[in-house]
N, CA, C and O atoms as a DFTB+ gen file, in Angstrom:
464 C
 N C O
     1  1      23.192      -6.327       8.961
     2  2      22.811      -4.945       8.304
     3  2      21.165      -4.941       8.192
     4  3      20.688      -5.911       8.781
     5  1      20.159      -4.059       7.559
     6  2      18.875      -4.690       7.289
     7  2      19.472      -3.795       5.679
     8  3      20.431      -3.251       5.132
     9  1      17.817      -4.253       5.521
    10  2      18.247      -3.400       3.735
    11  2      16.554      -3.004       3.732
    12  3      15.906      -3.481       4.663
    13  1      15.653      -1.961       2.497
    14  2      14.682      -1.324       2.401
    15  2      13.617      -2.767       2.324
    16  3      12.481      -2.843       2.793
    17  1      14.276      -3.699       1.684
    18  2      12.963      -4.715       1.682
    19  2      13.242      -5.857       2.661
    20  3      13.173      -7.025       2.277
    21  1      13.608      -5.486       4.124
    22  2      13.331      -6.460       5.159
    23  2      11.801      -7.230       5.086
    24  3      11.001      -6.666       4.340
    25  1      11.321      -8.445       5.775
    26  2      10.409      -8.210       5.729
    27  2       9.520      -8.035       4.309
    28  3       8.857      -7.001       4.373
    29  1       9.471      -8.219       3.990
    30  2       8.767      -8.124       2.583
    31  2       8.270      -9.441       2.257
    32  3       8.830     -10.535       2.328
    33  1       7.240      -9.153       1.927
    34  2       6.029     -10.497       1.778
    35  2       5.622     -10.228       0.535
    36  3       5.689      -9.081       0.093
    37  1       5.039     -11.492      -0.350
    38  2       4.649     -12.004      -1.295
    39  2       3.697     -11.587      -1.956
    40  3       2.658     -12.017      -1.453
    41  1       3.363     -10.500      -3.487
    42  2       1.833     -10.471      -4.263
    43  2       1.876     -11.371      -5.181
    44  3       2.585     -10.840      -6.036
    45  1       1.542     -12.526      -5.618
    46  2       0.923     -13.108      -6.673
    47  2      -0.099     -13.036      -7.015
    48  3      -1.111     -13.283      -6.359
    49  1      -0.010     -12.620      -8.303
    50  2      -1.736     -12.560      -9.210
    51  2      -1.348     -13.825     -10.171
    52  3      -0.365     -14.019     -10.886
    53  1      -2.326     -14.482      -9.945
    54  2      -2.424     -15.818     -11.104
    55  2      -3.322     -15.978     -12.067
    56  3      -4.331     -16.535     -11.633
    57  1      -3.399     -15.571     -13.840
    58  2      -4.277     -16.063     -14.070
    59  2      -4.342     -16.533     -15.377
    60  3      -4.871     -16.199     -16.437
    61  1      -3.150     -18.013     -14.662
    62  2      -3.253     -19.032     -16.483
    63  2      -4.365     -19.268     -16.750
    64  3      -4.596     -19.522     -17.933
    65  1      -5.470     -19.283     -15.799
    66  2      -6.485     -20.065     -15.791
    67  2      -7.731     -19.510     -15.815
    68  3      -8.804     -20.112     -15.802
    69  1      -7.464     -17.874     -15.864
    70  2      -8.820     -16.830     -16.008
    71  2      -8.863     -15.714     -17.542
    72  3      -8.046     -15.733     -18.462
    73  1      -9.814     -15.012     -17.435
    74  2      -9.617     -14.024     -18.284
    75  2      -8.921     -12.997     -17.995
    76  3      -8.583     -12.197     -18.867
    77  1      -8.597     -12.857     -16.722
    78  2      -8.034     -11.652     -16.608
    79  2      -8.360     -10.165     -16.560
    80  3      -9.469      -9.648     -16.701
    81  1      -7.155      -9.557     -16.328
    82  2      -7.750      -7.566     -16.154
    83  2      -7.307      -6.976     -16.741
    84  3      -6.577      -6.140     -16.208
    85  1      -7.417      -6.980     -18.166
    86  2      -7.497      -5.946     -18.948
    87  2      -7.508      -4.481     -18.919
    88  3      -8.367      -3.953     -18.212
    89  1      -6.767      -3.804     -19.513
    90  2      -7.411      -1.943     -19.052
    91  2      -8.556      -1.603     -19.416
    92  3      -9.072      -0.697     -18.762
    93  1      -9.328      -2.186     -20.544
    94  2     -10.603      -1.820     -20.637
    95  2     -11.295      -2.002     -19.739
    96  3     -12.170      -1.164     -19.520
    97  1     -11.145      -3.382     -18.716
    98  2     -11.930      -3.501     -17.564
    99  2     -11.801      -2.262     -16.445
   100  3     -12.653      -1.675     -15.778
   101  1     -10.038      -2.104     -16.567
   102  2     -10.460      -1.154     -14.992
   103  2     -10.273       0.028     -15.295
   104  3      -9.741       0.825     -14.521
   105  1     -10.838       0.443     -16.914
   106  2     -11.194       1.756     -17.163
   107  2     -12.680       1.752     -17.279
   108  3     -13.378       2.723     -16.988
   109  1     -13.173       0.495     -17.761
   110  2     -14.784       1.038     -17.657
   111  2     -15.202       0.462     -16.223
   112  3     -16.277      -0.135     -16.178
   113  1     -14.544       0.569     -15.192
   114  2     -14.860       0.646     -13.533
   115  2     -13.696       1.083     -12.355
   116  3     -13.463       0.619     -11.238
   117  1     -13.065       2.217     -13.152
   118  2     -11.838       3.330     -12.506
   119  2     -12.904       3.993     -11.643
   120  3     -12.299       4.316     -10.621
   121  1     -14.077       4.334     -11.534
   122  2     -15.022       5.561     -10.645
   123  2     -14.875       4.281      -9.197
   124  3     -14.415       4.717      -8.142
   125  1     -15.261       2.877      -9.264
   126  2     -16.074       1.651      -8.715
   127  2     -14.377       2.031      -7.844
   128  3     -14.259       2.663      -6.794
   129  1     -13.131       1.363      -8.753
   130  2     -11.843       1.442      -7.855
   131  2     -11.081       2.475      -7.399
   132  3     -10.067       2.284      -6.728
   133  1     -11.552       3.738      -7.757
   134  2     -11.295       4.693      -6.886
   135  2     -11.321       5.224      -5.918
   136  3     -10.528       5.726      -5.121
   137  1     -13.129       4.968      -6.123
   138  2     -13.448       5.320      -4.332
   139  2     -13.367       4.055      -3.573
   140  3     -13.780       4.172      -2.420
   141  1     -12.873       2.667      -3.961
   142  2     -12.519       2.091      -3.062
   143  2     -11.347       2.132      -2.649
   144  3     -11.235       1.496      -1.600
   145  1     -10.037       2.780      -3.137
   146  2      -8.903       3.523      -3.457
   147  2      -7.934       2.135      -3.638
   148  3      -6.986       1.949      -2.875
   149  1      -8.149       1.527      -4.331
   150  2      -7.918      -0.170      -4.885
   151  2      -6.158       0.762      -5.896
   152  3      -5.810       1.927      -5.700
   153  1      -5.629       0.017      -6.615
   154  2      -4.643       0.364      -7.300
   155  2      -3.977      -1.198      -8.118
   156  3      -2.949      -1.846      -7.919
   157  1      -5.189      -1.375      -9.131
   158  2      -5.898      -2.572      -9.847
   159  2      -3.992      -3.391     -10.842
   160  3      -3.049      -3.343     -11.632
   161  1      -4.370      -3.674     -10.349
   162  2      -3.036      -4.710     -10.784
   163  2      -3.015      -5.377     -12.659
   164  3      -3.103      -6.601     -12.745
   165  1      -2.945      -4.872     -13.518
   166  2      -3.283      -5.438     -14.909
   167  2      -2.282      -6.773     -15.455
   168  3      -1.139      -6.846     -15.906
   169  1      -3.457      -7.840     -15.127
   170  2      -2.422      -9.286     -15.538
   171  2      -3.457      -9.356     -16.164
   172  3      -4.588      -9.120     -15.739
   173  1      -3.072      -9.766     -17.475
   174  2      -4.042     -10.159     -18.631
   175  2      -3.848     -12.313     -18.593
   176  3      -3.043     -13.177     -18.246
   177  1      -5.376     -12.150     -19.284
   178  2      -5.470     -13.591     -19.501
   179  2      -3.964     -14.750     -19.539
   180  3      -2.781     -14.549     -19.812
   181  1      -4.302     -15.286     -19.356
   182  2      -2.250     -16.572     -19.148
   183  2      -1.223     -15.769     -18.657
   184  3      -0.078     -15.986     -19.053
   185  1      -1.410     -15.016     -17.983
   186  2      -0.103     -14.702     -16.950
   187  2      -0.469     -14.530     -15.825
   188  3      -1.587     -14.671     -15.329
   189  1       0.747     -14.131     -15.270
   190  2       0.948     -14.375     -13.797
   191  2       2.074     -12.649     -13.601
   192  3       2.814     -12.063     -14.390
   193  1       1.698     -12.400     -12.285
   194  2       2.416     -11.103     -11.731
   195  2       3.099     -11.454     -10.399
   196  3       2.518     -12.260      -9.673
   197  1       4.130     -10.996     -10.053
   198  2       4.450     -11.461      -8.889
   199  2       5.929     -10.418      -8.103
   200  3       7.062     -10.228      -8.545
   201  1       5.426     -10.045      -7.126
   202  2       5.888      -8.481      -6.576
   203  2       6.150      -9.248      -5.182
   204  3       5.908     -10.387      -4.782
   205  1       6.806      -8.008      -4.578
   206  2       7.015      -7.898      -3.338
   207  2       6.433      -6.836      -2.915
   208  3       6.199      -5.843      -3.604
   209  1       6.034      -7.058      -1.193
   210  2       4.456      -6.612      -0.798
   211  2       4.597      -5.622       0.658
   212  3       4.151      -5.962       1.754
   213  1       5.142      -4.660       0.443
   214  2       5.213      -3.985       1.956
   215  2       3.649      -4.054       2.553
   216  3       2.609      -4.608       2.198
   217  1       4.102      -3.093       3.768
   218  2       3.103      -2.621       4.370
   219  2       3.361      -0.882       4.634
   220  3       4.460      -0.357       4.456
   221  1       2.067      -0.090       5.110
   222  2       2.965       1.006       5.077
   223  2       2.735       1.431       6.243
   224  3       1.614       1.295       6.734
   225  1       3.946       2.144       7.043
   226  2       4.242       1.878       8.412
   227  2       3.282       3.305       9.409
   228  3       3.249       3.485      10.627
   229  1       2.858       3.806       8.700
   230  2       2.033       5.233       8.687
   231  2      -0.025       4.603       8.441
   232  3      -0.726       5.597       8.254
   233  1      -0.311       4.140       8.439
   234  2      -1.676       3.718       8.165
   235  2      -1.587       2.097       7.644
   236  3      -2.230       1.985       6.600
   237  1      -1.182       1.248       7.928
   238  2      -1.041      -0.102       7.476
   239  2      -1.500      -0.581       6.357
   240  3      -2.257      -1.552       6.354
   241  1      -1.097       0.046       5.222
   242  2      -1.983      -0.426       3.933
   243  2      -0.990      -0.942       2.967
   244  3       0.211      -0.684       2.886
   245  1      -1.743      -1.734       2.240
   246  2      -0.507      -2.569       1.599
   247  2       0.900      -2.271       0.792
   248  3       1.523      -2.360       1.849
   249  1       1.507      -2.109       0.229
   250  2       2.659      -1.330      -0.766
   251  2       3.170      -2.434      -1.678
   252  3       4.043      -3.261      -1.417
   253  1       2.489      -2.300      -2.759
   254  2       2.693      -3.276      -4.005
   255  2       4.583      -2.760      -4.663
   256  3       4.796      -1.829      -5.439
   257  1       5.354      -3.420      -4.233
   258  2       6.446      -3.143      -4.447
   259  2       6.649      -3.260      -6.403
   260  3       7.531      -4.048      -6.746
   261  1       5.978      -2.617      -7.425
   262  2       5.912      -2.856      -8.768
   263  2       7.018      -2.943      -8.680
   264  3       7.426      -2.577      -7.578
   265  1       8.120      -3.433      -9.673
   266  2       8.682      -3.896     -10.143
   267  2       8.691      -2.274     -11.677
   268  3       9.418      -1.283     -11.604
   269  1       8.060      -2.454     -12.391
   270  2       7.556      -1.401     -13.231
   271  2       7.069       0.178     -13.328
   272  3       6.733       0.844     -14.306
   273  1       7.168       0.528     -11.849
   274  2       6.790       1.820     -11.169
   275  2       7.611       2.591     -11.890
   276  3       8.716       2.099     -12.117
   277  1       7.323       3.989     -12.449
   278  2       7.888       4.849     -13.075
   279  2       8.199       6.119     -11.732
   280  3       9.232       6.659     -12.130
   281  1       7.908       6.619     -10.759
   282  2       8.188       7.559     -10.094
   283  2       8.516       6.882      -8.822
   284  3       7.983       5.777      -8.716
   285  1       9.267       7.261      -7.812
   286  2       9.798       7.314      -7.181
   287  2       9.011       6.944      -6.072
   288  3       7.939       7.549      -6.063
   289  1       9.167       6.174      -5.148
   290  2       8.366       5.205      -3.976
   291  2       8.768       5.819      -2.894
   292  3       9.875       6.309      -2.672
   293  1       7.433       5.763      -1.933
   294  2       7.315       7.067      -0.593
   295  2       8.053       6.584       0.378
   296  3       7.690       5.505       0.845
   297  1       9.297       7.251       0.955
   298  2       9.887       6.670       1.612
   299  2      10.001       7.418       2.783
   300  3      10.237       8.605       2.561
   301  1       9.854       6.916       4.679
   302  2       9.520       8.123       6.051
   303  2      10.826       7.760       6.669
   304  3      11.219       6.627       6.947
   305  1      11.599       9.201       6.888
   306  2      13.140       9.055       7.272
   307  2      12.559       8.914       8.613
   308  3      13.184       7.936       9.023
   309  1      11.681       9.297       9.658
   310  2      11.726       8.688      10.523
   311  2      11.451       7.542      11.204
   312  3      11.783       7.122      12.312
   313  1      10.630       7.028      10.126
   314  2      10.179       5.615      10.300
   315  2      11.018       4.421       9.961
   316  3      10.998       3.270      10.397
   317  1      12.073       5.261       8.683
   318  2      13.045       4.647       8.140
   319  2      12.439       3.105       7.460
   320  3      12.972       2.037       7.761
   321  1      11.651       3.166       6.827
   322  2       9.749       2.301       6.031
   323  2       9.631       3.057       4.584
   324  3       9.912       4.235       4.363
   325  1       9.208       2.210       3.776
   326  2       8.288       2.344       2.888
   327  2       7.052       2.947       3.820
   328  3       6.983       2.571       4.990
   329  1       6.108       3.855       3.310
   330  2       5.262       4.364       3.164
   331  2       4.090       4.076       1.928
   332  3       4.338       3.472       0.884
   333  1       2.797       4.640       2.293
   334  2       2.161       4.417       0.943
   335  2       1.616       5.605       0.217
   336  3       1.552       6.488       1.072
   337  1       1.169       6.101      -0.984
   338  2       1.534       6.925      -1.393
   339  2       0.686       8.321      -0.977
   340  3       0.968       9.518      -0.933
   341  1      -0.769       7.328      -0.635
   342  2      -1.287       8.785       0.219
   343  2      -0.800       9.013       1.857
   344  3      -1.243       9.854       2.639
   345  1      -0.117       8.346       2.017
   346  2       1.072       8.875       3.472
   347  2       1.641       9.783       3.098
   348  3       1.635      10.889       3.638
   349  1       2.369       9.400       1.874
   350  2       3.587      10.200       1.463
   351  2       2.513      12.078       1.255
   352  3       2.652      13.150       1.844
   353  1       1.868      11.775       0.519
   354  2       0.688      12.772       0.253
   355  2       0.528      13.374       1.524
   356  3       0.794      14.573       1.602
   357  1       0.210      12.876       2.362
   358  2      -0.574      13.891       4.206
   359  2       0.653      15.028       4.591
   360  3       0.699      16.178       5.029
   361  1       2.177      13.355       3.888
   362  2       2.550      14.100       5.437
   363  2       3.353      15.356       4.357
   364  3       3.453      16.317       5.120
   365  1       3.828      15.697       3.269
   366  2       3.760      17.051       2.888
   367  2       2.872      17.596       3.264
   368  3       3.503      18.625       3.502
   369  1       1.293      17.989       3.728
   370  2       0.742      18.726       4.044
   371  2       0.852      20.144       5.101
   372  3       0.460      19.720       6.188
   373  1       1.058      20.996       5.191
   374  2       1.577      21.602       6.711
   375  2       0.576      21.364       7.967
   376  3      -0.637      21.291       8.164
   377  1       1.708      21.291       8.655
   378  2      -0.186      20.713       9.892
   379  2       0.165      19.203      10.507
   380  3      -0.248      18.658      11.531
   381  1       1.001      18.788       9.577
   382  2       1.493      17.086       9.874
   383  2       1.604      16.868      10.838
   384  3       2.212      17.681      11.535
   385  1       1.137      15.781      11.366
   386  2       1.880      15.064      12.354
   387  2       1.936      13.628      12.264
   388  3       1.094      12.731      12.276
   389  1       3.547      13.705      12.142
   390  2       3.957      12.427      12.673
   391  2       3.054      11.742      13.541
   392  3       2.557      12.185      14.577
   393  1       2.834      10.242      12.846
   394  2       1.887       9.171      13.907
   395  2       2.480       7.563      13.245
   396  3       1.963       7.377      12.143
   397  1       3.177       6.701      13.555
   398  2       2.723       5.240      13.069
   399  2       1.266       4.548      13.142
   400  3       0.380       5.004      13.865
   401  1       1.137       3.684      12.528
   402  2      -0.636       2.852      12.877
   403  2      -0.016       2.196      14.366
   404  3      -0.725       2.232      15.371
   405  1       0.944       1.781      14.391
   406  2       0.876       1.344      15.765
   407  2       0.601       2.180      17.276
   408  3      -0.007       1.817      18.283
   409  1       1.358       3.498      16.939
   410  2       1.019       4.381      17.581
   411  2      -0.408       4.543      17.705
   412  3      -0.741       4.474      18.888
   413  1      -1.548       4.768      16.775
   414  2      -2.693       5.246      16.925
   415  2      -3.126       3.484      17.391
   416  3      -4.348       3.400      17.513
   417  1      -2.920       3.094      17.469
   418  2      -3.555       1.647      17.558
   419  2      -3.341       2.034      19.290
   420  3      -4.296       2.149      20.058
   421  1      -2.056       2.181      19.653
   422  2      -2.194       2.343      21.256
   423  2      -2.855       3.720      21.979
   424  3      -3.395       3.739      23.085
   425  1      -2.644       5.044      20.928
   426  2      -3.515       5.488      21.691
   427  2      -5.062       5.363      22.037
   428  3      -5.706       5.931      22.918
   429  1      -5.498       4.359      20.982
   430  2      -7.342       4.124      21.428
   431  2      -7.333       3.090      22.360
   432  3      -8.302       3.008      23.116
   433  1      -6.173       2.061      22.478
   434  2      -6.318       1.256      23.496
   435  2      -6.033       1.773      24.500
   436  3      -6.298       1.193      25.553
   437  1      -5.112       3.605      24.506
   438  2      -4.829       3.703      25.927
   439  2      -6.323       4.506      26.428
   440  3      -6.710       4.668      27.586
   441  1      -7.019       4.949      25.112
   442  2      -7.792       5.716      25.797
   443  2      -9.280       4.834      26.413
   444  3     -10.064       5.216      27.282
   445  1      -9.306       3.383      25.497
   446  2     -10.075       2.300      25.746
   447  2     -10.611       2.263      27.749
   448  3     -11.511       2.391      28.580
   449  1      -8.892       1.922      27.426
   450  2      -8.967       1.252      28.734
   451  2      -8.965       2.668      30.463
   452  3      -9.250       2.541      31.654
   453  1      -8.514       3.751      29.653
   454  2      -9.035       4.645      31.188
   455  2     -10.768       5.120      30.857
   456  3     -11.199       6.100      31.465
   457  1     -11.531       4.501      30.047
   458  2     -12.759       4.766      30.273
   459  2     -13.258       3.651      30.832
   460  3     -14.479       3.558      30.714
   461  1     -12.656       2.662      31.474
   462  2     -12.741       1.677      32.451
   463  2     -12.793       1.763      33.965
   464  3     -12.868       0.736      34.640
């Protein structure tokens, strides 16, 4: 029997010998971070952060399994897997068609094959 954390990777951010990422830095750079889609993990000077890492089955993005998260993690019942917050939002919109990143890649491959 598999669990929700089957095939989980690991994320380690080690700032034991660096100045780290401060809340002030995140606040100053929030526009750049939002534009890139990055979700900063604030790990201060001399600190380490270690947690699990999954991939979103809908878009392939990394899903950081942050143990300090307050809100519920997005879960796709069709895929029976975790999905990122962005795909969780898209899934709730009208007209949404369920498709995994694997299916998207197969569609692109098939279209490419037909063109030759």
